[in-house]
N, C-alpha and C positions, 0 to 999 in steps of 0.2 A: 504493500500500500504506500502511496506517496503521501507521507504525513503532512508536508507543507501544503500540498494542494487541498487535502481534506480539511485542514485547519482553516484555510482561506474561505471555505464555504460553510463554516460553522459545523463541520463534521469531525467527531473525535476519532483519532486513529486507534487501532487495536492496542490494548494495554500491553500485550505481549504477542509474539508471533504464534499463529495457529495454523494448522494444516488447512489448505484451501477446501478440502472435501469434508471438513468437520461440519456437522449440522447443528444449528443453534435455533432457539425459539425466537419469535418476534420480539419478546421482551428483551432478550439479550441483544438482538439486532438494534433495538431502539436505543439501548444504552451506548452501543458502539457509535451509532449515527447521531447521537445527541438530539433525538426527537422523541415524540410520544409513541407508545405502543399502537395507538389508534392510527397515527400517521403511517407507520410501517404497514399496517394491515390494509390501508387504503392503497398504498403503492402496490401491494401484492394483488389486490382485487382488480386494479386497473392495468395489471401486466407490466408495471414499471420495474418491479423487483421480482426476480425469479424465486419461487418457493414451491415446496412439495407438501401436499396435504396427506398425512399418514392415515392409516385405517382407524386409528383412535380419534381422528378428527382434528388433530393438532397440526399446525403448520410448522415446517422446518426449513431453514434457509442455510445454504452453503456459505461458508466464510468467503470463499472465492467469489461468489456472486455479489456479496456485499462490497468487496473491494472493486469489482467491475462497476457497480452502481455509483460508487464515489467518483470514479474516473469519469463516467458518463455524465454525472451531475455537474462536475466541474467544467466539462466541455460544453454542455448545453448553456451554462450560465455566462460563458465568456462572450464578449461582444464580437460581432462579425463585421468585417470590412470588405466590401466588394472592390476589387482592383481591376480597372479597365485601362490597360496600357499595352499597346502592341510592341513598343520599343523594349528589347530584351534587357539592356543594362539598367534602364530606369525601373523596369518592372521588378528586377531582382532586388534592387535597393529598397523599393517600396514594400515588397513582401517581407524582407528581413526586418524592416522597421516596424511593420504591423505586428509581426510575431514577437519582436523584442519588447513591444509595449503591452504584451499580454493579450492581444486580440487574435481572432481567428481570421486569417486572410482567405478570401474567396477569389481565386484568380480566374478571370474569364477572358475568352478570346475575342469577343466582339460585342457590340451593343445588344444584339438580339439574344445572345447567350446570357448576358448580364441580366436582362429583364426576366428571362426564364428562371435563372437562379434565385432571383428575389421572390419568386412565387413559392419556393421551397424553404428558404431560410429568411429569417428576419434580419435585415441589414441595419446595423447601427450607423454605418458611414459608408460613403463611396469615395474613391480616389479615381478621378476620370481624366484621361489624357485628351485635352481639347485641341491638340495639334494633329489629331487623326485626319486623314484626307476627307474632303467633302463635308466638312463641318459636322462629322459624325458625333464627336464628343458633345458639342453644343446641342444637337438634336436629341441625344440621349438624355442630357440634363433636363430638357423640357419635358420629356416623357416621364422621367422620374418624379418630377414635381406634380404631375397630373395624376399619378397613381396613389390611391388611398394608403396603401401599406408602405410607401416610400416617401411620401410628400414631406414628412418631418425629419427624414434622415439627414445627418451631417454630410456635406459634400465638399471635398477639396479638389481643386482643378490642377492638373499637371500640364506644363507647357515647356517647349524647348526655347522659349525666349521670354523676357520680361513682358508682362501684360501691358497693353496700351491702356490709355484712359477709357476708351470705348469698350475694351474687353472687360475692364474692371466694372464699368457701369452695367454691362450685360450680365456679368456674373452675379452682381448684387441683385439685379432685378429677378434673376432666376433662382435666387436663394442659395447661392454658393457661399461657403464660409471662408475661403482663402485660396491663394495660389501657391504652387510649388514650381520652381523653375529648374529644369534639368540642365546639367547633371545634378542629381540630388545625392545626398549622403543619408545613411541610415539615421544619424542623429537629427538631421534637419526634418526628415519625414516624421519621425517619432514625436519630436517637439511640436511640430505644427498640428499633427493629428490630435495630440493631447490638448493643446491650446484650444482647438476648435471644439472638441467635445466638452471640455470644461466650461468654455465660454458660452456655449449654447445649452448648458444644463443637461447634457446627455450622460456625462460621466457619472457612474454610480447610480443611474436610474434603473 
């Protein structure tokens, strides 16, 4: 079990190492997970936590399944950032920065793929390359702001040159939260992303 990850999400690590195949009761699982017994039973009933019901009517849970649940819970709670950037070097730096900041990067190939991905995952933020041919980045930004499930997401724009005054005005009108100018470093992207999220009240929400 990753003790630090479990602690970050309010989950207690196992007091001492136990075999993954050891079966324990929901009450014991509740103590490990730092939640109520009723909460554990709800997770079992809804299929979120694997458990086996024995002939005597009692539920038993594998220690290994509890550890997997803690890992999955931590992954679900992490914020997701969609990255739309065709340029390989810039994309690599952006992905590294997003991971370094504790977020989950969702790397997409094109605007259509990006919109499809947002139907499956809730995106906290987007980093969009507006230097793509044919104004594709700007058109994508317009679509994002029209969709109900993405209209409030934080958006950073990536460009290969400093934005002009007209670009800054356009970005502001479309609800973008800032510009990144390539070539970018991991530190620049991480700092700008955190600033945008904290400044617009998304961090910790």
